[in-house]
MARBA-3410 file (N, C-alpha, C, O; in Angstrom, 1 decimal):
228
-13.4,-33.2,-37.0,-12.8,-34.4,-37.7,-11.6,-34.8,-36.9,-11.1,-34.1,-36.0 ~ -11.0,-36.0,-37.2,-9.9,-36.6,-36.6,-8.7,-36.7,-37.5,-8.9,-37.0,-38.7 ~ -7.5,-36.5,-37.1,-6.3,-36.7,-37.9,-6.0,-38.2,-37.9,-6.7,-39.0,-37.2 ~ -4.9,-38.6,-38.5,-4.5,-40.0,-38.6,-4.1,-40.6,-37.3,-4.2,-41.8,-37.1 ~ -3.8,-39.7,-36.3,-3.4,-40.2,-35.0,-4.6,-40.4,-34.1,-4.5,-40.7,-32.9
-5.8,-40.0,-34.6,-7.0,-40.2,-33.8,-7.3,-38.9,-33.0,-8.2,-39.0,-32.2 ~ -6.6,-37.8,-33.2,-6.8,-36.6,-32.5,-7.8,-35.7,-33.2,-7.7,-35.5,-34.4 ~ -8.8,-35.2,-32.4,-9.8,-34.4,-33.0,-9.2,-33.0,-33.4,-8.5,-32.4,-32.5 ~ -9.5,-32.6,-34.6,-9.0,-31.3,-35.0,-10.2,-30.4,-35.4,-11.3,-30.9,-35.6 ~ -9.9,-29.1,-35.4,-11.0,-28.2,-35.8,-11.2,-28.2,-37.3,-10.3,-28.4,-38.1
-12.5,-28.0,-37.7,-12.8,-27.9,-39.1,-12.1,-26.7,-39.7,-12.0,-25.7,-39.0 ~ -11.8,-26.8,-41.0,-11.2,-25.6,-41.6,-12.1,-24.4,-41.6,-13.3,-24.5,-41.7 ~ -11.5,-23.2,-41.3,-12.2,-22.0,-41.3,-12.8,-21.7,-40.0,-13.5,-20.6,-39.8 ~ -12.7,-22.6,-39.0,-13.3,-22.3,-37.7,-12.2,-21.9,-36.7,-11.2,-22.4,-36.7 ~ -12.5,-20.8,-35.9,-11.6,-20.3,-34.9,-11.7,-21.1,-33.6,-12.8,-21.4,-33.2
-10.5,-21.3,-33.0,-10.5,-21.9,-31.7,-11.1,-21.0,-30.6,-10.8,-19.8,-30.6 ~ -12.0,-21.5,-29.8,-12.7,-20.7,-28.8,-11.7,-20.7,-27.6,-11.4,-21.7,-27.0 ~ -11.4,-19.5,-27.2,-10.6,-19.3,-26.0,-11.4,-19.5,-24.8,-12.6,-19.1,-24.7 ~ -10.8,-20.1,-23.7,-11.6,-20.2,-22.5,-12.0,-18.9,-21.9,-11.2,-18.0,-21.8 ~ -13.2,-18.8,-21.4,-13.7,-17.6,-20.8,-13.5,-17.7,-19.3,-13.7,-18.7,-18.7
-13.2,-16.6,-18.6,-13.0,-16.5,-17.2,-14.0,-15.6,-16.6,-14.5,-14.6,-17.2 ~ -14.3,-15.8,-15.3,-15.2,-14.9,-14.6,-14.6,-13.5,-14.5,-13.3,-13.4,-14.4 ~ -15.4,-12.4,-14.6,-14.8,-11.1,-14.5,-13.9,-10.9,-13.3,-12.9,-10.2,-13.4 ~ -14.3,-11.5,-12.1,-13.4,-11.3,-10.9,-12.1,-11.9,-11.1,-11.1,-11.4,-10.6 ~ -12.0,-13.0,-11.8,-10.7,-13.7,-12.1,-9.9,-12.8,-13.0,-8.7,-12.7,-12.8
-10.5,-12.2,-14.0,-9.7,-11.3,-14.9,-9.2,-10.1,-14.2,-8.1,-9.6,-14.4 ~ -10.0,-9.6,-13.3,-9.6,-8.4,-12.5,-8.4,-8.8,-11.6,-7.4,-8.0,-11.6 ~ -8.5,-9.9,-10.9,-7.4,-10.3,-10.0,-6.1,-10.6,-10.8,-5.0,-10.3,-10.3 ~ -6.3,-11.1,-12.0,-5.1,-11.4,-12.8,-4.4,-10.1,-13.2,-3.2,-10.1,-13.5 ~ -5.1,-9.0,-13.3,-4.6,-7.7,-13.6,-3.9,-7.0,-12.4,-3.2,-6.0,-12.5
-4.2,-7.5,-11.2,-3.8,-6.9,-9.9,-3.0,-7.9,-9.0,-3.4,-8.2,-7.9 ~ -1.9,-8.4,-9.5,-1.2,-9.4,-8.7,-0.6,-8.8,-7.4,-0.6,-9.5,-6.4 ~ -0.1,-7.6,-7.5,0.5,-7.0,-6.3,-0.6,-6.8,-5.2,-0.4,-7.1,-4.1 ~ -1.7,-6.2,-5.6,-2.8,-5.9,-4.7,-3.3,-7.2,-4.1,-3.5,-7.3,-2.9 ~ -3.5,-8.2,-4.9,-4.0,-9.5,-4.5,-3.1,-10.1,-3.4,-3.6,-10.6,-2.4
-1.8,-10.1,-3.7,-0.9,-10.7,-2.8,-0.8,-10.0,-1.5,-0.7,-10.6,-0.4 ~ -0.8,-8.7,-1.5,-0.7,-7.9,-0.3,-2.0,-8.0,0.5,-1.9,-8.1,1.7 ~ -3.1,-8.0,-0.1,-4.4,-8.2,0.6,-4.4,-9.6,1.3,-4.8,-9.7,2.4 ~ -4.0,-10.6,0.6,-4.0,-11.9,1.1,-3.0,-12.0,2.3,-3.3,-12.6,3.4 ~ -1.9,-11.4,2.2,-0.9,-11.4,3.3,-1.4,-10.6,4.5,-1.3,-11.1,5.6
-2.0,-9.4,4.3,-2.6,-8.7,5.4,-3.7,-9.5,6.1,-3.8,-9.5,7.3 ~ -4.5,-10.1,5.3,-5.6,-10.9,5.8,-5.1,-12.1,6.7,-5.6,-12.3,7.7 ~ -4.1,-12.7,6.2,-3.5,-13.9,6.9,-2.9,-13.4,8.2,-3.1,-14.1,9.3 ~ -2.2,-12.3,8.2,-1.6,-11.8,9.5,-2.7,-11.4,10.5,-2.7,-11.7,11.6 ~ -3.7,-10.7,9.9,-4.8,-10.2,10.8,-5.6,-11.4,11.4,-6.0,-11.4,12.6
-5.8,-12.4,10.6,-6.5,-13.6,11.1,-5.7,-14.3,12.2,-6.2,-14.7,13.2 ~ -4.3,-14.4,11.9,-3.5,-15.0,12.9,-3.5,-14.3,14.2,-3.6,-14.8,15.3 ~ -3.4,-12.9,14.1,-3.4,-12.1,15.3,-4.7,-12.2,16.1,-4.7,-12.2,17.3 ~ -5.8,-12.3,15.3,-7.1,-12.4,16.0,-7.3,-13.7,16.8,-8.1,-13.8,17.7 ~ -6.4,-14.7,16.5,-6.5,-15.9,17.3,-5.5,-16.1,18.4,-5.3,-17.1,19.0
-4.7,-15.0,18.6,-3.7,-14.9,19.7,-4.3,-14.2,20.9,-5.2,-13.5,20.8 ~ -3.6,-14.4,22.0,-3.9,-13.7,23.2,-3.5,-12.3,23.1,-2.7,-11.9,22.2 ~ -4.1,-11.5,24.0,-3.7,-10.0,24.0,-2.2,-9.9,24.2,-1.6,-9.0,23.6 ~ -1.6,-10.7,25.1,-0.2,-10.5,25.4,0.6,-10.9,24.1,1.6,-10.3,23.8 ~ 0.2,-11.9,23.4,0.9,-12.4,22.2,0.8,-11.3,21.1,1.8,-11.1,20.4
-0.4,-10.7,21.0,-0.5,-9.6,20.0,0.3,-8.5,20.3,1.0,-7.9,19.4 ~ 0.4,-8.1,21.6,1.3,-7.0,22.0,2.7,-7.3,21.7,3.5,-6.4,21.3 ~ 3.1,-8.5,22.0,4.5,-8.9,21.7,4.8,-8.9,20.3,5.9,-8.4,19.9 ~ 3.9,-9.3,19.4,4.2,-9.3,18.0,4.3,-7.9,17.5,5.2,-7.6,16.7 ~ 3.4,-7.0,17.9,3.5,-5.6,17.5,4.8,-5.0,18.0,5.5,-4.2,17.3
5.2,-5.3,19.2,6.4,-4.7,19.8,7.6,-5.1,19.0,8.5,-4.3,18.8 ~ 7.7,-6.4,18.6,8.9,-6.9,17.9,8.9,-6.5,16.5,9.9,-6.6,15.8 ~ 7.8,-6.0,15.9,7.8,-5.6,14.5,7.6,-4.1,14.4,7.3,-3.6,13.2 ~ 7.7,-3.3,15.4,7.6,-1.9,15.3,8.9,-1.3,14.8,10.0,-1.7,15.2 ~ 8.8,-0.4,13.8,10.1,0.2,13.2,10.4,1.4,14.0,10.2,2.6,13.5
10.9,1.3,15.2,11.3,2.4,16.1,12.8,2.6,16.1,13.6,1.8,15.6 ~ 13.2,3.6,16.9,14.6,4.0,17.0,15.4,2.9,17.6,16.5,2.6,17.1 ~ 14.9,2.2,18.6,15.6,1.1,19.2,15.9,0.0,18.3,17.1,-0.5,18.2 ~ 15.0,-0.4,17.5,15.2,-1.5,16.5,16.2,-1.0,15.4,17.0,-1.9,14.9 ~ 16.1,0.2,15.0,17.1,0.7,14.1,18.5,0.7,14.6,19.5,0.3,14.0
18.7,1.0,15.9,20.0,1.1,16.5,20.6,-0.3,16.7,21.8,-0.4,16.7 ~ 19.8,-1.3,17.0,20.3,-2.7,17.2,20.3,-3.5,15.9,20.6,-4.7,15.9 ~ 20.0,-2.8,14.8,20.2,-3.5,13.5,19.0,-4.3,13.0,19.1,-5.1,12.1 ~ 17.8,-4.1,13.6,16.6,-4.8,13.2,15.9,-4.0,12.1,14.8,-3.6,12.2 ~ 16.6,-3.8,10.9,16.1,-3.0,9.9,14.9,-3.7,9.2,14.1,-3.1,8.5
14.8,-5.0,9.3,13.7,-5.7,8.7,12.4,-5.3,9.2,11.3,-5.5,8.6 ~ 12.3,-4.6,10.4,11.1,-4.1,10.9,10.5,-3.0,10.0,9.3,-2.7,10.1 ~ 11.3,-2.4,9.2,10.8,-1.4,8.3,9.8,-2.0,7.3,8.9,-1.3,6.9 ~ 10.0,-3.3,7.1,9.1,-4.0,6.1,8.0,-4.7,6.9,6.8,-4.7,6.5 ~ 8.3,-5.4,7.9,7.3,-6.2,8.7,6.3,-5.3,9.4,5.2,-5.8,9.6
6.7,-4.1,9.7,5.7,-3.2,10.3,4.5,-2.9,9.3,3.4,-2.6,9.8 ~ 4.8,-3.1,8.0,3.7,-2.8,7.1,2.8,-4.0,6.9,1.9,-4.0,6.0 ~ 2.9,-5.1,7.7,2.1,-6.2,7.6,1.0,-6.2,8.6,0.2,-7.1,8.6 ~ 1.0,-5.2,9.5,0.0,-5.2,10.6,-1.0,-4.0,10.3,-0.5,-2.9,10.1 ~ -2.2,-4.3,10.4,-3.3,-3.2,10.3,-3.5,-2.8,11.7,-3.9,-3.5,12.6
-3.2,-1.5,12.0,-3.3,-1.0,13.4,-4.0,0.3,13.4,-4.0,1.1,12.4 ~ -4.8,0.6,14.5,-5.5,1.8,14.7,-6.9,1.8,14.1,-7.7,2.7,14.5 ~ -7.2,0.9,13.2,-8.6,0.8,12.7,-8.9,-0.7,12.6,-8.0,-1.5,12.7 ~ -10.2,-1.1,12.5,-10.5,-2.5,12.3,-9.8,-3.1,11.1,-9.6,-2.4,10.1 ~ -9.4,-4.3,11.3,-8.6,-4.9,10.2,-9.3,-4.9,8.9,-8.7,-4.7,7.9
-10.6,-5.2,8.9,-11.3,-5.3,7.6,-11.3,-3.9,6.9,-11.3,-3.8,5.7 ~ -11.4,-2.8,7.7,-11.4,-1.5,7.1,-10.1,-1.1,6.5,-10.0,-0.6,5.4 ~ -9.0,-1.5,7.2,-7.7,-1.2,6.6,-7.4,-2.0,5.4,-6.8,-1.5,4.4 ~ -7.8,-3.3,5.4,-7.5,-4.1,4.3,-8.4,-3.7,3.1,-7.9,-3.7,1.9 ~ -9.6,-3.3,3.3,-10.4,-2.8,2.3,-9.9,-1.5,1.6,-9.9,-1.3,0.4
-9.3,-0.6,2.5,-8.7,0.6,2.0,-7.5,0.3,1.1,-7.3,0.9,0.1 ~ -6.7,-0.7,1.5,-5.5,-1.1,0.7,-6.0,-1.7,-0.6,-5.4,-1.3,-1.7 ~ -7.0,-2.5,-0.6,-7.5,-3.1,-1.8,-8.0,-2.0,-2.8,-7.7,-2.2,-4.0 ~ -8.7,-1.0,-2.3,-9.2,0.0,-3.2,-8.0,0.9,-3.7,-7.9,1.1,-4.9 ~ -7.2,1.5,-2.8,-6.2,2.5,-3.2,-5.1,1.8,-4.0,-4.7,2.3,-5.1
-4.5,0.7,-3.5,-3.4,0.1,-4.2,-3.9,-0.6,-5.4,-3.2,-0.6,-6.5 ~ -5.2,-1.1,-5.4,-5.7,-1.7,-6.6,-5.9,-0.6,-7.7,-5.6,-0.9,-8.9 ~ -6.4,0.5,-7.4,-6.5,1.6,-8.4,-5.2,2.0,-8.9,-5.0,2.2,-10.1 ~ -4.2,2.1,-8.0,-2.9,2.5,-8.5,-2.3,1.5,-9.4,-1.7,1.8,-10.4 ~ -2.4,0.2,-9.0,-1.9,-0.9,-9.9,-2.6,-1.0,-11.2,-2.0,-1.2,-12.2
-3.9,-0.7,-11.2,-4.7,-0.8,-12.4,-4.2,0.3,-13.4,-4.1,0.1,-14.6 ~ -3.8,1.5,-12.8,-3.4,2.6,-13.7,-2.0,2.5,-14.1,-1.6,2.8,-15.2 ~ -1.1,2.2,-13.1,0.4,2.3,-13.4,1.1,0.9,-13.5,2.2,0.9,-14.0 ~ 0.4,-0.1,-13.2,1.1,-1.4,-13.1,1.7,-1.7,-11.8,1.8,-0.9,-10.9 ~ 2.0,-3.0,-11.6,2.4,-3.5,-10.2,3.7,-2.8,-9.8,3.8,-2.4,-8.6
4.7,-2.7,-10.6,6.0,-2.1,-10.2,5.9,-0.7,-9.8,6.4,-0.3,-8.7 ~ 5.2,0.2,-10.5,5.1,1.6,-10.2,4.2,1.8,-9.0,4.5,2.6,-8.1 ~ 3.1,1.0,-8.9,2.2,1.2,-7.7,2.9,0.7,-6.5,2.8,1.4,-5.4 ~ 3.7,-0.4,-6.6,4.4,-0.8,-5.4,5.5,0.2,-5.0,5.8,0.4,-3.8 ~ 6.1,0.8,-6.0,7.2,1.8,-5.7,6.6,3.0,-4.9,7.2,3.5,-4.0
5.4,3.5,-5.3,4.7,4.6,-4.6,4.4,4.2,-3.2,4.7,5.0,-2.3 ~ 3.9,3.0,-3.0,3.6,2.6,-1.6,4.8,2.4,-0.8,4.8,2.9,0.4 ~ 5.9,1.8,-1.3,7.1,1.6,-0.6,7.8,3.0,-0.2,8.3,3.1,0.9 ~ 7.8,3.9,-1.2,8.4,5.2,-0.9,7.6,5.9,0.2,8.3,6.5,1.1 ~ 6.3,5.8,0.2,5.5,6.4,1.3,5.8,5.7,2.6,6.0,6.4,3.6
5.8,4.4,2.6,5.9,3.7,3.9,7.3,3.8,4.4,7.5,4.2,5.6 ~ 8.4,3.6,3.6,9.7,3.7,4.1,10.1,5.1,4.4,10.8,5.4,5.4 ~ 9.8,6.0,3.4,10.2,7.4,3.6,9.6,8.1,4.8,10.4,8.7,5.6 ~ 8.3,7.9,5.0,7.7,8.5,6.2,8.2,7.9,7.5,8.4,8.6,8.5 ~ 8.4,6.6,7.5,8.9,5.9,8.7,10.3,6.4,9.0,10.6,6.7,10.2
11.2,6.4,8.0,12.6,6.9,8.3,12.7,8.3,8.7,13.5,8.7,9.6 ~ 11.8,9.2,8.1,11.9,10.6,8.5,11.3,10.8,9.9,11.9,11.6,10.6 ~ 10.2,10.2,10.2,9.7,10.3,11.6,10.6,9.7,12.6,10.8,10.3,13.7 ~ 11.1,8.6,12.4,12.0,7.9,13.4,13.3,8.7,13.4,14.0,8.7,14.5 ~ 13.7,9.3,12.3,14.9,10.1,12.3,14.7,11.3,13.2,15.6,11.7,14.0
13.5,11.9,13.1,13.2,13.1,14.0,13.2,12.6,15.4,13.6,13.4,16.3 ~ 12.6,11.4,15.7,12.6,10.9,17.0,14.0,10.7,17.6,14.3,11.0,18.7 ~ 14.9,10.2,16.7,16.3,10.0,17.1,17.0,11.3,17.5,17.7,11.4,18.5 ~ 16.7,12.3,16.7,17.3,13.6,17.0,16.8,14.1,18.4,17.5,14.7,19.2 ~ 15.5,13.9,18.6,14.9,14.3,19.9,15.5,13.6,21.1,15.8,14.2,22.1
15.8,12.3,20.9,16.4,11.5,21.9,17.9,12.0,22.2,18.3,12.1,23.3 ~ 18.6,12.2,21.1,20.0,12.6,21.3,20.2,14.0,21.8,21.2,14.3,22.5 ~ 19.2,14.8,21.6,19.3,16.2,22.1,18.5,16.3,23.4,18.3,17.4,24.0 ~ 18.0,15.2,23.9,17.3,15.1,25.2,16.0,16.0,25.3,15.7,16.7,26.3 ~ 15.3,16.0,24.2,14.0,16.7,24.1,13.0,15.8,24.8,12.9,14.7,24.5
12.2,16.4,25.8,11.3,15.5,26.5,10.2,15.0,25.5,9.8,15.6,24.5 ~ 9.7,13.8,25.9,8.6,13.1,25.2,9.1,12.2,24.1,8.2,11.5,23.5 ~ 10.4,12.1,23.8,10.9,11.2,22.8,10.9,9.8,23.3,11.4,9.5,24.4 ~ 10.5,8.8,22.5,10.5,7.4,22.9,11.3,6.6,21.9,11.1,6.7,20.6 ~ 12.3,5.8,22.4,13.1,5.0,21.5,12.4,3.7,21.1,12.7,3.1,20.1
11.4,3.3,21.9,10.7,2.0,21.7,9.3,2.3,21.4,8.4,1.5,21.9 ~ 9.0,3.3,20.6,7.6,3.6,20.3,6.9,2.5,19.5,7.6,1.9,18.7 ~ 5.6,2.4,19.6,4.8,1.5,18.8,4.7,2.1,17.4,4.0,3.2,17.3 ~ 5.2,1.5,16.4,5.1,2.1,15.1,4.9,1.0,14.0,5.9,0.6,13.4 ~ 3.7,0.6,13.8,3.4,-0.4,12.8,2.2,0.2,12.0,1.5,1.1,12.5
1.9,-0.5,10.9,0.7,-0.1,10.2,0.9,0.1,8.7,2.1,0.2,8.2 ~ -0.2,0.2,8.0,-0.2,0.4,6.5,-0.4,1.8,6.1,-0.4,2.1,4.9 ~ -0.6,2.7,7.1,-1.2,4.0,6.7,-0.2,4.9,6.0,-0.7,5.7,5.1 ~ 1.1,4.8,6.2,2.0,5.7,5.5,2.0,5.4,4.0,1.8,6.3,3.2 ~ 2.1,4.1,3.7,2.1,3.7,2.2,0.7,4.0,1.6,0.6,4.4,0.5
-0.3,3.8,2.4,-1.7,4.1,1.9,-1.9,5.5,1.6,-2.4,5.9,0.5 ~ -1.5,6.4,2.5,-1.7,7.8,2.3,-0.9,8.3,1.1,-1.3,9.1,0.3 ~ 0.4,7.8,1.0,1.2,8.2,-0.2,0.5,7.8,-1.5,0.6,8.5,-2.5 ~ 0.0,6.6,-1.5,-0.7,6.1,-2.7,-1.9,7.0,-3.1,-2.1,7.3,-4.2 ~ -2.7,7.3,-2.1,-3.9,8.1,-2.3,-3.4,9.5,-2.7,-4.1,10.1,-3.6
-2.4,10.0,-2.1,-1.9,11.3,-2.5,-1.4,11.4,-4.0,-1.7,12.3,-4.7 ~ -0.7,10.3,-4.4,-0.3,10.2,-5.8,-1.5,10.1,-6.8,-1.5,10.7,-7.8 ~ -2.5,9.3,-6.4,-3.7,9.2,-7.2,-4.5,10.5,-7.3,-4.9,10.8,-8.4 ~ -4.6,11.2,-6.2,-5.2,12.5,-6.2,-4.5,13.5,-7.1,-5.0,14.2,-7.9 ~ -3.1,13.5,-7.0,-2.3,14.5,-7.7,-2.4,14.2,-9.2,-2.2,15.1,-10.0
-2.6,13.0,-9.6,-2.7,12.6,-11.0,-4.1,12.4,-11.5,-4.3,11.9,-12.6 ~ -5.0,12.7,-10.6,-6.4,12.5,-11.0,-7.1,13.6,-11.7,-6.3,14.5,-12.2 ~ -8.4,13.6,-11.9,-9.1,14.7,-12.6,-8.8,16.1,-11.9,-8.5,16.1,-10.7 ~ -9.0,17.1,-12.6,-8.8,18.5,-12.1,-9.5,18.7,-10.8,-8.9,19.3,-9.8 ~ -10.8,18.4,-10.6,-11.5,18.7,-9.3,-10.9,17.9,-8.2,-10.8,18.4,-7.0
-10.4,16.7,-8.4,-9.7,15.9,-7.4,-8.4,16.6,-7.0,-8.1,16.6,-5.8 ~ -7.7,17.1,-7.9,-6.4,17.8,-7.6,-6.7,19.1,-6.9,-6.0,19.5,-6.0 ~ -7.7,19.8,-7.4,-8.0,21.2,-6.9,-8.6,21.2,-5.5,-8.3,22.0,-4.7 ~ -9.5,20.2,-5.2,-10.3,20.2,-4.0,-9.9,19.0,-3.1,-9.8,19.1,-1.9 ~ -9.8,17.8,-3.7,-9.6,16.6,-2.9,-8.3,16.6,-2.2,-8.2,16.3,-1.0
-7.2,17.0,-2.9,-5.9,17.0,-2.3,-5.7,18.0,-1.2,-5.2,17.6,-0.1 ~ -6.1,19.2,-1.4,-6.1,20.2,-0.2,-7.0,19.7,1.0,-6.6,19.9,2.1 ~ -8.1,19.1,0.7,-9.0,18.7,1.7,-8.3,17.6,2.5,-8.4,17.5,3.8 ~ -7.7,16.6,1.9,-7.0,15.6,2.5,-5.8,16.1,3.4,-5.6,15.7,4.5 ~ -5.1,17.1,2.8,-4.0,17.7,3.6,-4.5,18.4,4.8,-3.9,18.3,5.9
-5.6,19.1,4.7,-6.2,19.8,5.8,-6.7,18.8,6.9,-6.5,19.1,8.1 ~ -7.3,17.7,6.5,-7.7,16.7,7.4,-6.6,16.1,8.2,-6.7,16.0,9.4 ~ -5.5,15.8,7.5,-4.3,15.2,8.2,-3.6,16.2,9.1,-3.2,15.9,10.2 ~ -3.6,17.5,8.6,-3.0,18.5,9.5,-3.8,18.8,10.7,-3.2,19.0,11.8 ~ -5.1,18.7,10.6,-6.0,18.9,11.8,-5.8,17.8,12.8,-5.7,18.0,14.0
-5.7,16.6,12.3,-5.5,15.4,13.2,-4.1,15.6,13.9,-4.1,15.3,15.1 ~ -3.1,16.1,13.2,-1.8,16.3,13.9,-1.9,17.4,14.9,-1.4,17.2,16.0 ~ -2.6,18.5,14.6,-2.7,19.6,15.5,-3.5,19.2,16.8,-3.2,19.6,17.9 ~ -4.5,18.3,16.6,-5.3,17.9,17.8,-4.6,16.8,18.6,-4.6,16.8,19.9 ~ -4.0,15.8,18.0,-3.4,14.7,18.7,-1.9,14.8,19.0,-1.5,14.3,20.0
-1.2,15.5,18.2,0.3,15.6,18.3,0.9,14.3,18.4,1.9,14.1,19.2 ~ 0.5,13.3,17.6,1.1,12.0,17.6,2.1,11.9,16.5,2.0,12.6,15.5 ~ 3.1,11.0,16.7,4.1,10.8,15.7,3.5,10.3,14.4,3.9,10.8,13.3 ~ 2.5,9.4,14.5,1.9,8.9,13.3,1.2,10.0,12.5,1.2,9.9,11.2 ~ 0.6,11.0,13.1,-0.1,12.0,12.4,0.9,12.9,11.6,0.6,13.3,10.5
2.1,13.1,12.2,3.1,13.8,11.4,3.6,13.0,10.3,3.8,13.5,9.2 ~ 3.7,11.7,10.5,4.1,10.8,9.4,3.1,10.7,8.3,3.5,10.6,7.1 ~ 1.8,10.9,8.6,0.8,10.9,7.5,1.0,12.1,6.6,0.8,12.0,5.4 ~ 1.3,13.2,7.2,1.5,14.4,6.4,2.7,14.3,5.5,2.7,14.7,4.4 ~ 3.8,13.7,6.1,5.0,13.4,5.3,4.7,12.5,4.2,5.2,12.7,3.1
4.0,11.4,4.5,3.6,10.4,3.4,2.8,11.1,2.3,3.0,10.8,1.1 ~ 1.9,12.0,2.7,1.1,12.7,1.6,2.1,13.5,0.7,1.9,13.5,-0.5 ~ 3.0,14.2,1.4,3.9,15.0,0.6,4.8,14.1,-0.3,5.1,14.5,-1.5 ~ 5.2,12.9,0.2,6.0,12.0,-0.6,5.2,11.5,-1.8,5.7,11.3,-2.9 ~ 3.9,11.2,-1.6,3.1,10.7,-2.7,2.9,11.7,-3.7,3.0,11.4,-4.9
2.7,13.0,-3.4,2.6,14.1,-4.3,3.9,14.3,-5.1,3.9,14.5,-6.3 ~ 5.0,14.2,-4.3,6.3,14.3,-5.0,6.6,13.2,-6.0,7.1,13.5,-7.1 ~ 6.3,12.0,-5.6,6.5,10.9,-6.5,5.6,11.0,-7.7,6.0,10.5,-8.8 ~ 4.4,11.6,-7.6,3.5,11.7,-8.7,4.1,12.6,-9.8,3.6,12.5,-11.0 ~ 5.1,13.4,-9.5,5.7,14.2,-10.5,6.7,13.5,-11.4,7.3,14.1,-12.3
7.0,12.2,-11.0,7.9,11.4,-11.8,7.4,11.2,-13.2,6.2,10.9,-13.3 ~ 8.2,11.2,-14.2,7.8,11.0,-15.5,7.3,9.5,-15.7,6.4,9.3,-16.6 ~ 7.8,8.6,-14.9,7.4,7.2,-15.0,5.9,7.1,-14.7,5.2,6.1,-15.1 ~ 5.4,8.0,-13.9,3.9,8.0,-13.5,3.2,9.0,-14.4,2.1,8.6,-14.9 ~ 3.7,10.1,-14.6,3.0,11.2,-15.3,2.9,11.0,-16.8,1.9,11.2,-17.4
4.0,10.6,-17.4,4.1,10.5,-18.9,3.9,9.1,-19.4,3.6,9.0,-20.6 ~ 4.0,8.1,-18.6,3.9,6.7,-19.1,3.0,5.9,-18.2,3.4,4.9,-17.6 ~ 1.7,6.3,-18.1,0.8,5.5,-17.3,0.6,4.2,-17.9,0.6,4.0,-19.2 ~ 0.3,3.2,-17.1,0.0,1.8,-17.5,-1.5,1.7,-17.8,-2.3,2.1,-17.0 ~ -1.8,1.3,-19.0,-3.2,1.1,-19.3,-3.7,-0.3,-19.2,-4.8,-0.6,-18.8
-2.9,-1.2,-19.6,-3.2,-2.6,-19.5,-4.2,-3.1,-20.7,-4.7,-2.3,-21.4 ~ -4.3,-4.4,-20.8,-5.2,-4.9,-21.8,-6.7,-4.9,-21.4,-6.9,-4.9,-20.2 ~ -7.6,-4.8,-22.3,-9.0,-4.7,-22.0,-9.4,-6.1,-21.3,-8.8,-7.1,-21.6 ~ -10.4,-6.0,-20.5,-10.9,-7.2,-19.8,-11.7,-8.1,-20.7,-11.8,-9.3,-20.4 ~ -12.3,-7.5,-21.7,-13.1,-8.3,-22.6,-12.5,-8.4,-24.0,-11.9,-7.4,-24.5
-12.6,-9.6,-24.6,-12.0,-9.7,-25.9,-12.9,-9.2,-27.0,-14.1,-9.3,-26.9 ~ -12.3,-8.6,-28.0,-13.1,-8.1,-29.1,-12.8,-9.0,-30.3,-11.8,-9.6,-30.5 ~ -13.8,-9.1,-31.2,-13.6,-9.9,-32.4,-12.6,-9.3,-33.3,-12.3,-9.9,-34.4
END
């Protein structure tokens, strides 16, 4: 029916139908942090893929969070280093972020999932570069002040570690030790700075998982489907 102004109104006793959205849209609306980060990583990866090898090397060099950049005040590299997928194909790294960070955000919400990732990324970076700085100042051979240090892996490992630590009992009992053993083996074989950072990031993820904000107050979120 229409009111006196000519506007169509619903008949008495009928409920207004809410617009329905595709399940993928509803999922993305629940994961704003993951969606934004994946889009950003994809954009950077696409841009780098269209650059020359020299330009890609220059970009990575200027965004590495190494001792030299810390000493000259380029602290912003602590964050921009996390925008580059390095060491694995870009699609694989971005997919890993989508799964791990997406699961964390689904369970804990954007703020808590983001905090876990940032603690792992920044914490492992600062600790490894701090160790590198000590090696440089004490003249230990092999230390590099301008080391290549970019990537998503520290935050990713910390997020996976927290998910495992707060997951089902089999995942805590077997999955977490298996991941730690895998990372320790990689460090023993390669002796790379990043391998040590991965172990540190895993420890930080497990440590953060003991926070009450994650353990006692998990984010559940609204259901994806409406009920009558």
